[in-house]
N, C-alpha and C positions, 0 to 999 in steps of 0.2 A: 862707133863700131860700123855705122852704115856704110856699105859699099866695100868692105873689107872681104878678101877672098881668101880662103884657107884650103889647103890640100891635106889629104890623109891617106896613109897606107897602113892599115891595121890588120893583125891577125884576126881570122875568123875561127873562133874557138868553140868547142862543143859545149863547155861549161865556163862559169865565171872564175876561172883560175888560169893564170899564165902557163901552168904545167898541163893544162887539159889538151885533149886530142886537137891538133891543127887540122881544121877542115879545108882551109884555104885562106884567102885574104879578101878584104873589102878596101877598095881603093876609089878616090874620088875627090870631090871639092864641094864647099859650101860658101855661099855668099850672104852676108847680112843685107837684108833687103827692106827693113822697116826702119824708119828714122828713130823711133823710140825703143828699137830692140825687140827681141823675142820671136822674130820670124825669119827664117832663112830658107834659101832655095838650095836643095841637096841634089847632086848628081852622084851616084855611087854604082860601082860595078863589083859584083860578088864573084870571085874567081875560085873555083873549086878545081885544084890542079891534079889531085891524085884521087884514086878510088879510096874513099874513106869509109867509115862506118855508115855514111848516108847512101853510098852506092851510086853517087852521080859524079860526072866530071864535065866541066865546061864553065861557061860564064853567062851571067845575065845582069841587066842594068835597071836601076830604078831612078826616076826623076820626079821631084816634086817639092812642095813646100812643107816645111816642119815648123812647129811651134816649140821652141826650146824648152825642154824639160817635160813635154807632154807626149802621150802616145799618138802617133801620126801614121798615116798610110799613104803610100805613093804607088803610081802605076809601074808595073814591070814592062820595060820597053824592048824586049827582045834578048837574044842570047846566042850562044854557040854550043857546040858539042851536044850534050844531052838536053840543053836548054834552047836549041835552035828554034827560032820563031816563037818563043815563050811569051806568053801574055799573062797578066794577073796583077795581084797587089802584094806590096811588101809592107808589112806592118812593123814599125819601129817603136819599142818601148824602152825609154831610158831607165837604167837600173841604178843610177846614182853612184857616188864614190868614184874616184879616180885612182888607179894604181900606178905607181911610179916604179920603174924597173931599176936595175943596178947601174944602167947608163943614163938615167935621168929622163927616160921616154915616159910620157904620160899615156895611159891606156884608159879610154872612156868605155864604159860597159853598157851595151844595148842587148835587148832580146829582140830577135828578128823572127818574124812569122811570115812564110811565103805561102800565098794562095794562088795557085796556078789555074788558069782556065783550061777547061778540057776540050 
């Protein structure tokens, strides 16, 4: 797997259900960066396109190393709209289980926490 690059374009949902409120999308890529596996470099952009129950609109990005299957944090490296010049930390917690939709698409579940600097 070392050196493989994968891209993703996943819905950002309020709850762990495909019929949950759509808050936006998370798009990006990850690269396997360790010969024996388990470590990846992730670049992801969170896109909130509509005024949702969160009350925000815009984008922000996070970039960093993740250990597959473990809770990880990455720095937030800027944004647009309500997130213009944002900085902080994006915490990613894998929730396990994959959901396959009627079209064969795989959905991997994560809990995201965003801690923005003031």
